[in-house]
Residue, then its C-alpha position, 0 to 999 in steps of 0.5 A: m655207755p650204760a649197758s642198757a643204752p642201744p647201740s650206736s650205729d657209728p663205728v668210730s663211737s660205738p663200744s665195739s669199734p675202738v678208736p685206732a691207736p695213731l688217732a688216740d695218740a694224735l688227739l691225746r697230743r692235741s689236748l697236751d699242746a691245747s693246754d696253758d701248762a708246760i707238761v714235761l715227760s722223763d726218762s728214768q734217767r731224768k732225761v727230758v723225752y716229751v714237751n708239750d707245745g704249752f712248754r715251748r709257749l710258756f718258756g720259749f724252748g722248742p722240743e729239739e732244744v730240751l729233748g734229750r736233756f735234764l730239765s734242771s739244765v734247761l729251766f734253773g737260773a740264778h736265784t732258782d732254789p739250789g735245794l729244789l732237785d734234792q726236795i723234788r727226788h726225795d719226795v717223789t721217791a718217798r711219796g711217789h709225787c711232790r708240789v712246789e713252787t720256784l723261780l725258772y727262767d725262760k729262754a730269754g733269761q726271764p724270771l717266771w714263778v712257776s708250779m711244778v706237780i711232779n708224778a712218778s711215772p713208772e714203766a710198769s704202769g704204762g709211763p715213761g719210767g720216770s716222771i710226768t711233770v706239770i708246769t703253771d704260770i703263777t708269775h702274776t699271783k707271786m710278783h703280786e705276793v712278794l711285792q705286796k709283802r714287802v711294801l705291807e711290811g715296810m708299812v707296818n715298820e714305818l718306813p717312809l714313803p721314800n724308802l717304800m717306794a725305792l723298795v719297789c723300784r729295785e724289786v721291779e729292777r730284779i725282776a726285770p733288770e732291763v727296766t729303770a724304774s720310778i715314782l713320781v707324785v703330783d702335789d696339789t698344784g699340779l707339779l711332778h717330784p720325785l718319790a723314787a727313782p733309785g736307778l735315775p742318777p740325781a741330776v735327772c731327778a732333779g730336773l723333774d722335780g717341778m715339772a708341770v704336768g701337761p699333754s706334752a710333759g714326757s711320759c709321766g706329766t702326760a700320763a698324770f695329765t690325762g689319766e691314762p697310760v703313755e708309752v713312748t718307744d723313742i724319746t728322741t724323736d717324740p714330740r711329747w718329749a722335746d723339752y725333755k730328751d737332752l735332760f736324759a740324754p746322758t743317761g742312755l734311755r731311749a724308752c719310757w712306759s708310765s702309768p698313772i697312780f690313782d687314789h680311791r677318789g679317782k685322782v691322780v696322785g703319781t705315776f710310775a715309769f719303766y724306763f728301757k735303754e732300747p727304743r722298745g715298748a713294754d712286754a707282757l711281763h711289765h704289764r703284769l708287774v705294773g699291774a701289781c705296783l699300782h695299787l700297792c703304789a696309790l695305797a702307800i701314797e694315800r696312807d702318807t697323806t693320811r698321816q701327813r694330814i693328820h699330823q697337820l690337825a695335830f701340829f699345825d693351825v688349820l685356819t692360818g697353815l702355821p705351827n700350833r703351841t705344841m709344835f711351835c714349843s717343840s721346834a722352839e726348845r730345839t732352837l733353844a737348845a742349839l743357842r744356848s750350846e752357841g752362846k747367842p741371844a734370842a727373842l721371842l715377841f707375843v702378838d696380841l690383836d688390838r679389839f679383835k673380839q670387836v671384829n667378831d661381834t661387828l663384822g662375823h667370825a667369817a671377817g675375824d678369820t679373814v684379819l687373823s689369815e691375812v695378820a698370820a701372811r704378814l708377819t710370816q713375810g717379815l721372817r728369816a729362815l732360822d726364825l720361827i712362828g706360830r698361832l698360839a690360840g684366837d688372835e695370839f701369835v708368838l715369834l722366836l728370832s734367833e741369834c737377835p740381840t735386844h735392838h735388833a728385836v725392838q727393830t722388828a716388833h715396830r715393822m710388825l706393827d706397822a705391817i700389821a697395820q695395813p689397810m685391808h678390806i673385808g667384805g668390802q669394808p676397809h679394815v685396819p688393824h692393830a696389835s700389841i706385842g711383848v717382847a722377852m729376852f734369851p737367856d736374860d728373861g728366861t731360858t726355856i720357851d715356857t718361861l719366855l712365853r709367859h714374860a713375853d705375855q706380861a710384857m704383851a698385857q702391859a703394852k695393851s694397857d699403856h698404850r695399846h698398838s705398842l710393843q714393851l720388854f719384859s722386865a722383872e717388875m713385870n713379873q712380880r705384878a704378874q705373880e701378886r695378879a695370879g696370888l689375887e685371883r686365887a685369894l678372890r676365887k676362894a673368898l667366893a667359894e667361902r662367901s667370905l665377901r663383905l657388903h657395905f650400903q651407901p644411903q641415898v636421901l632424897s633433896t628435900a629439907t628433911g633429907t628422906l632416905h631414897g634407898v641404899e646402893a650395895l658395894a661389894r667388899w673384901t677384906d683377905a688374911q693374906w691381901g688385908v683389904v682389898p679395894p674394888n678397882q683392884f679386885i674387880p678388873v681381876a674378877e672380869e680377866a679371870g671370868l669371875i665377874h658374874p659369880l661375883t654378880r650372882w654373890l652380890l645380887d643374893e646377898a644384897c637381896r637378903q639384907l634387904a629382906d632382913w631389914r624389913r623383917r626387923g622393922h628397918d624401913v629401906p625403900c630399896v636396894s641398887v647393886n652394879l652388874s658388870g656388862r659381861s653378865f648381860h652376856v649370859p643368856e640366864l641372867a633376868q632368870e637368875i635376877g628374878d630367882a634372887l628376889s624370889r628366895h627372900g620374898l621381894r618384888a622387881s620394885d625392890l631392887l635397881l638395876e645399875i648399868t654402865e653405858s658400855v652395856m647400855m650400847d651393847a647391840r648383842p642379841v643375847t644383852l638385848s634380850n636380857i634387858e628387854t626381859l628385865h624391863r617386862k619382868g618390872f626391873k627398873l634400870s639405873l645409867d652409872d656415871f652418866g656423862t663420862g662414856y659416849s652418851s647417846l641421847s637415842y639410847l636413853h630415849r629407846l631402852p628402859i632406863s628409869e635413873l640417870k647417876l650423874d658422875m661424880a666428876f661433874v659434882q666435884d667441880l660444880t663450885t668452880s667449873p662453869t662447864a661442869r655447872a652447864l652439863t650438869v644442868s643439861v643432864l638435869s634438864i634432860a632427865h626431867s624431860l624423859g621423866m627419869v630420877v638423877v642422882a648426884e653421887g660424889v656429893e661432900t660439901g655444903g655448896q654442892q648440896q646447896w647447887l644441886q637443890a637450887h637446881g631441881c636435883p632430886v637425889m643425892q649420894g656421897y660422904l655428905f650424907g653417909k660412907p659406904m658401911p656395914a649392914q649394922d651400921l647402916e641401921a644404927w644410922l637410920s636410928a640415927r634419922s629416925p624421925k627423917a626415915a622415909l615411909g613408903h616405896r618410890 
């Protein structure tokens, strides 16, 4: 109390009234006993002369069991640092104090991690002549630190999850030898699977595998079901263990305490259980151990789940769950290596759905996904354990049949075609899928997976070309054709880049005595240095398959407009030019704009260009196609329907779409003089066109008889070899000059 403070009337608290020694000693003892730390006083012989009540609470020893003994003889155990005494003596002698963390053992033999602070207490200073030691329990912190260090090191070293969890179990069993630990995981279907249980017999682990969680599913199944810890002190009598006590009877285990493991979303992903050999419950140490382990287990399980998910996304198809191309090829190479060493055959089946695009276009992509998933399931059902399956992309599946000769591969392919073709319902609508299959044999058709895939793909393409819903075995001729096609595609790309294709023009004449020029049709022609003259029926399909058809269309439009403008400038009166547009070009949203731009570049009008389309374009219900047709019509372009009568002609489309011209296919024209049917159909077409105000152009007119018949029946325009073959621009100019008195005046 400050000197300026008034004196107290209380004789005990007054500065002038010291506390009696017995009372002060009692107060000091009560204060020391109330401490949670263990406090030990030793004399100059290092023998214990005093312990507080905190020592008894921490270690379980009473004063009578400790006084007069060396502290090390009481608390040191099997895993105490053997150099600890030397370190303490050195530090206390040299510095007067020492601070260490070590493992000591209580009266029951349980290990405790403690922090020890030892200070010298010489007699000259009023001490016992030895030391004062303060011992603090840091077991929980140390357990968490050790376990966390080992688990995190295991994660960094990519230790597999079962090994990592076994490490946790063994560490727990080392700290608490009376415990047998297990860690189970819960799958998405609510079934338990042993992840680590090094102390349980394999037969018990096998019995637990696939156990369903539930309210009476032992300690672990119940904990996973309720999300709460479940402590069963006697598994022989607890009703929750009725179905499992016989499984555990040979182990001698009598009690089980299981705690649920939660992920960061609060979902139960596993259980952590302690088993005991006697009926009992968990003590404070066990609770500390579980508290230290649950978070680490959750972290490790979630990390493994994330890794599995990444692996799934990287190597498996999300929609069907099948291995993707990367995973399939990797597995297939290993399988082929084994088959090669054993001298056994295999078959690679390349499966491609027929007209799958039509499903997406008409029923939607969700319906397409349903078809793909169902087909994947049907293909998987027909496989053996040694076979492989994968989804390459889109509607392409591939299978590797091990130890499979050719005849067995053919039989399997037929079964798969039949399985795929079973009816299914999509959105309440019946649907029957079909597929084509190409087969390549190992090792005859290839010794690597890349070669087999390429050859099976070629065989599948041949199956589609010959007859859909069929299979085709690979042959060397297919490979040769495929190589030729690939070479042709490369040459076509180069020709388009260099603008080395040329246009030929075939005249169309009015069905009059003078044969006035009606217009010309622009036709692409290609002569290559290596391939020579490549006919359109050969390079046009290649362009469509290779995605080159629209670049080819753009070139054709620009070149036709350029030539027409050039003719006009030089005084050649060509009324208009017609160009063929691929149906795929109508899927390009910018088509109408590109056509308008081509005219603008060359100073032409919409009436100078006639756009020929096929019936497939007319029947295409895609919004982009309809939008392009509407825009072209709005800008004044006229559409000509090519090869009318050879497809799925529908008069309703003629009525709804802006068609101004019908081109009568040459198949009708060729039979006019010999076939009553051809004549009847032609008359019908002419009548329909006349009633709808459309012009009819008869293609393929080659004889005078055909010309006379068409003139007699009112066909207004004719085109064919009778009037002129497709010819280069300069030859058409000569053709025009030769017929100049009859040349047309004005545009139609």
